[in-house]
C-alpha positions as CSV (number, residue, x, y, z in Angstrom):
1,M,-131.2,119.7,-2.8
2,I,-129.5,116.4,-2.0
3,K,-130.3,114.8,1.4
4,E,-127.5,113.1,3.2
5,I,-128.4,110.1,5.3
6,F,-126.3,107.9,7.6
7,T,-126.3,104.2,8.3
8,P,-127.7,102.3,10.1
9,L,-131.1,103.5,8.9
10,T,-133.9,104.1,11.4
11,D,-137.6,104.2,10.8
12,N,-137.5,108.0,11.2
13,I,-134.8,108.5,8.6
14,I,-136.7,106.2,6.1
15,A,-140.1,108.0,6.8
16,E,-138.5,111.3,5.8
17,L,-137.4,110.0,2.4
18,K,-139.7,110.8,-0.6
19,V,-139.8,109.2,-4.0
20,G,-137.6,110.9,-6.5
21,E,-135.4,112.5,-4.0
22,M,-131.6,112.5,-4.5
23,V,-129.8,111.1,-1.5
24,H,-126.1,110.7,-0.5
25,I,-125.5,107.6,1.8
26,T,-122.7,107.7,4.3
27,G,-121.8,104.7,6.5
28,E,-121.6,101.0,6.1
29,I,-123.6,99.1,3.5
30,Y,-123.3,95.5,2.1
31,T,-123.1,94.2,-1.5
32,A,-125.0,91.0,-2.5
33,R,-126.0,89.7,-5.9
34,D,-127.9,86.6,-7.2
35,A,-125.5,83.9,-6.0
36,A,-125.2,85.4,-2.5
37,H,-128.9,85.9,-2.2
38,S,-129.5,82.2,-3.1
39,R,-127.0,81.2,-0.3
40,L,-128.7,83.6,2.1
41,M,-132.0,81.9,1.4
42,D,-130.4,78.5,2.0
43,M,-129.2,79.8,5.4
44,V,-132.7,81.1,6.3
45,A,-134.2,77.7,5.4
46,L,-131.6,76.0,7.7
47,G,-132.1,78.5,10.5
48,E,-128.5,79.6,10.3
49,E,-127.3,83.0,11.5
50,M,-126.9,85.6,8.8
51,P,-123.4,86.9,7.9
52,F,-124.5,90.4,8.9
53,E,-127.3,92.1,10.8
54,F,-130.1,93.1,8.4
55,K,-131.8,95.5,10.8
56,G,-131.2,99.1,9.6
57,N,-128.8,98.0,6.9
58,I,-128.7,98.5,3.1
59,V,-127.9,95.8,0.5
60,F,-126.3,97.2,-2.7
61,Y,-127.0,94.9,-5.7
62,A,-123.5,95.1,-7.1
63,G,-120.4,93.2,-7.9
64,P,-117.3,95.4,-8.0
65,S,-114.5,95.2,-10.6
66,P,-111.0,94.6,-9.3
67,A,-109.3,97.6,-7.8
68,K,-106.3,99.3,-9.4
69,P,-103.3,99.6,-7.2
70,D,-104.2,103.1,-6.0
71,Q,-107.9,102.3,-5.4
72,V,-109.9,100.8,-2.5
73,M,-112.3,99.3,-5.1
74,G,-112.7,99.2,-8.9
75,S,-115.9,100.4,-10.6
76,I,-119.1,99.4,-8.9
77,G,-122.5,100.0,-10.2
78,P,-126.0,98.8,-9.6
79,T,-127.3,95.6,-11.2
80,T,-130.9,94.9,-12.1
81,A,-132.8,94.6,-8.9
82,G,-135.6,92.4,-10.4
83,R,-133.2,89.5,-10.3
84,M,-133.3,89.6,-6.5
85,D,-137.1,90.0,-6.2
86,L,-137.6,86.3,-5.5
87,Y,-135.5,86.7,-2.3
88,S,-136.2,90.3,-1.2
89,P,-139.5,89.8,0.7
90,T,-138.0,87.2,3.0
91,L,-134.9,89.4,3.7
92,I,-137.1,92.5,4.3
93,K,-139.3,90.6,6.7
94,R,-136.1,89.6,8.5
95,G,-135.2,93.3,9.0
96,L,-133.5,94.5,5.9
97,K,-134.4,98.2,5.5
98,A,-133.0,99.2,2.2
99,M,-131.8,98.0,-1.2
100,I,-129.8,99.8,-4.0
101,G,-130.2,98.5,-7.5
102,K,-131.6,99.6,-10.8
103,G,-135.0,99.1,-12.5
104,L,-138.4,98.0,-11.5
105,R,-139.4,95.8,-8.6
106,T,-142.4,93.4,-8.4
107,D,-145.6,94.4,-6.7
108,E,-144.8,91.9,-4.0
109,V,-141.5,93.6,-3.2
110,R,-143.1,97.0,-3.3
111,K,-145.9,95.9,-0.9
112,T,-143.3,94.3,1.5
113,I,-141.2,97.5,1.4
114,K,-144.4,99.5,2.4
115,A,-145.5,97.0,5.1
116,H,-142.1,96.9,6.7
117,R,-141.3,100.6,6.3
118,G,-138.3,100.1,4.0
119,V,-136.9,101.9,1.0
120,Y,-135.5,101.0,-2.4
121,F,-132.9,103.3,-3.9
122,A,-132.0,103.4,-7.6
123,G,-128.4,103.8,-8.6
124,V,-128.0,105.4,-11.9
125,G,-126.6,102.9,-14.5
126,G,-123.4,103.9,-16.2
127,V,-121.9,105.7,-13.2
128,A,-119.9,102.8,-11.8
129,A,-116.6,104.7,-11.9
130,L,-118.2,107.7,-10.1
131,M,-119.8,105.5,-7.5
132,S,-116.5,103.7,-6.7
133,Q,-115.1,107.1,-5.6
134,S,-117.6,107.0,-2.7
135,I,-116.1,103.7,-1.4
136,K,-113.6,104.4,1.5
137,A,-113.1,100.8,2.7
138,V,-114.1,97.2,1.8
139,D,-114.1,93.9,3.6
140,V,-115.4,90.5,2.4
141,V,-117.8,89.2,5.1
142,A,-119.2,86.1,3.4
143,F,-119.0,83.7,0.4
144,E,-115.5,84.7,-0.7
145,D,-115.5,81.8,-3.1
146,L,-118.1,83.7,-5.2
147,G,-115.5,86.3,-6.2
148,T,-117.2,89.5,-7.3
149,E,-120.5,88.2,-5.9
150,A,-119.2,87.7,-2.4
151,I,-120.9,89.7,0.3
152,R,-118.8,92.8,1.1
153,K,-119.1,95.4,3.7
154,L,-118.4,98.8,2.2
155,T,-117.7,102.0,4.0
156,V,-119.2,104.7,1.8
157,Q,-119.1,108.5,1.9
158,K,-121.8,110.3,0.0
159,L,-122.8,107.4,-2.3
160,P,-125.3,109.0,-4.8
161,V,-128.7,107.3,-5.2
162,I,-132.3,108.2,-5.9
163,V,-135.3,107.2,-3.8
164,A,-137.1,104.8,-6.2
165,I,-139.7,103.4,-3.8
166,D,-140.4,105.2,-0.5
167,S,-141.8,103.8,2.7
168,K,-145.4,104.7,1.6
169,G,-145.0,102.5,-1.5
170,D,-144.8,105.4,-3.9
171,C,-142.6,104.5,-6.9
172,V,-140.6,106.7,-9.2
173,Y,-141.4,104.4,-12.1
174,D,-145.2,104.9,-11.8
175,D,-147.0,106.9,-14.5
176,R,-147.7,110.3,-13.0
């Protein structure tokens, strides 16, 4: 059974998610990759306001390809989450509730997810064209000069993901 969840995420929604569960996300989420994360950390260090509210929100580690004339967005798939592990604990502590990427996370990220009752979703690599069909609207919200790595607000409908690390710290990648 696929569970459908809606953004913004609440602690109650997150607490119900179990590692390995298939989930469809509907609502607004944000994209951010390496360059955007680096800039976000600079903003944190300077005490500047973030370009979007982290509380209850999801960051999708992705950079979309250009849209064809009849599309809202081109292909969009998850990038390797480990590249954001240097930045993730700080953003989680500032209220970020969920991330979408692919691959393992460090022990520090996993512990921070557990301590702050967050969740990490894995997107399945190789399904970028399928995932793009879930995107209903897109707006650049920060760092437009970064091109595909700009932060975008996406309106998604039934974006398919898997719970990779749940709020208890259980991880789909652990040996069972």
